C-alpha positions, 0 to 999 in steps of 0.5 A: 752304616756306621753304629759308634764312635761318634759318627752319624748314623742311618738316619742321616748317611749312607755308606757305600764300599769301595775298594783298597789296596795294601802296598807291600814293600819290595824286599830283595834277599842277597844270600851269600854263596861263597865256599864258607857257606858249606861250614858246619854249624855246630850243634845242628848237623847242617852247614850254614847254607842249609840253615839259612835255606830253612830261615829264608824258606820260613820267613818268606812264608810267613810275610808273603802276603805282605811283602813282595819277595825275591831272592838274589845270591853272590857270586855268579861263580864265574871265571876269574872270580868276583862276579856280581851276584844275580836275581834267581827269583824275581820279586813278586807277591806270594812269592814263597813258593818259588823261593822254596822251590829254587832254594830246595834244588840246591845242596849246601855243597861246593862246585867249581862253577856252583852248577854241578849236580849231586847223585840226588840231583841237587845243585851243588851251589856253593861256589868253590872256584878257588878265586875270590867270591865274596863279591859283596860291594860288586853284588849290591852295586849291581842292584843299583838302578834294578827296575824291580826295587824302583817302585816309587809308591812302595818301600824298597829294600835289600836283605844282604845275608852273609857268612863272611868278610867282603874279599879284598880282591872284589873291591874295585876302585874302592866300591866296597859293600858300604860304599854300594849300600849308599849308592843304593840309598842315594838313588831315587827312589831310594833302596835301604839295606838290612845286613845280617851276618851269620856265624863268621861274618865280619861284625864291623863291615857289616855295621858299615853297610847297615850305616850306609844303607839307612837302617843303622844296626846289623843283626848277627846270628850264631845259630838257627834260632837267632837267624830266624829272629833276625829275619823275622824281626827284619820282615816285620819291621818293614811290612807296610801299613799304607794303602791306595784307594783306587776305588775312590772318586777322586771328586769325593769329599774325603772328610766322608771316607771311613776305614773299618778292621772287621767291620769296627771303625778305625778312627782318623788319626791326623799325622798320626799324632795319637798313634792309634787310627789312620791319616792321609799320606798325601795331599791328593788323598790317594793313600792312606796309612794306619798308625801305631796300634792300627798298623800293629794289628796288621803286621801282627796278622790279627785283622782278616778284613780291612774295609772302606766306605764312603758317604759317612762323616769320618770318624775322628780320634 
């Protein structure tokens, strides 16, 4: 029963719980594996690949229940250079373990085909083919139409992490990184592109990628702490506060729906005007979005249970 907030009490209404489901966004991390990722990061005793690997393992572990992560690397280190990247870990919920397993099998060392194995049984994964391998545009373009980034009921995005400038020889027909990011954003459903430059990245190039990809501002990191912060900020910014309502009878009176955070009612906030409650996202009343402060509580992991009921007049802000 609702005990406060101006709603009707147990004498005049009865609530019945129903199931709701979060709609976590799809986020494919696209990681540069060119030979320059083997360069040292000053003051760390690690190279760029090792620092990036640790940051990705950390961010996926922190957000795996709230974001459907996947991992792709580029190039594919094929003969002739400039090959597009490929997905190594398909997008899924609770995917940190699979991404950790893949990355932990790699060494921040180069080999001619990126597939040789060192004395510890790790793949010498960096591509030291002697050919141009920073195929940013081709790798982003390869994700246009990718089925795992085509959900129309949730957000879809790519997170590009690179340490260098796109190889000019890999730009074919003018299809560079910014152009491909624009193609991704322009498709239906759109796919946004976030850009993170690590140490030696080209500032102007990544600015153009972020602008064309609809995320406006790239991020740059010169050390492990800055890279961790950049990935955490991006992940936190795309966490969804949208829920579907599979357990609600489609014939139900939607003026008798209420939501609770850890047992406390969250008020209806039409169009998120006040930024404190929830609102319907569609005319058919199949999804809701938690707004402003309510969304912050979810994304900051301050809520352990989100409940939904039908049967009492909706509490309004």
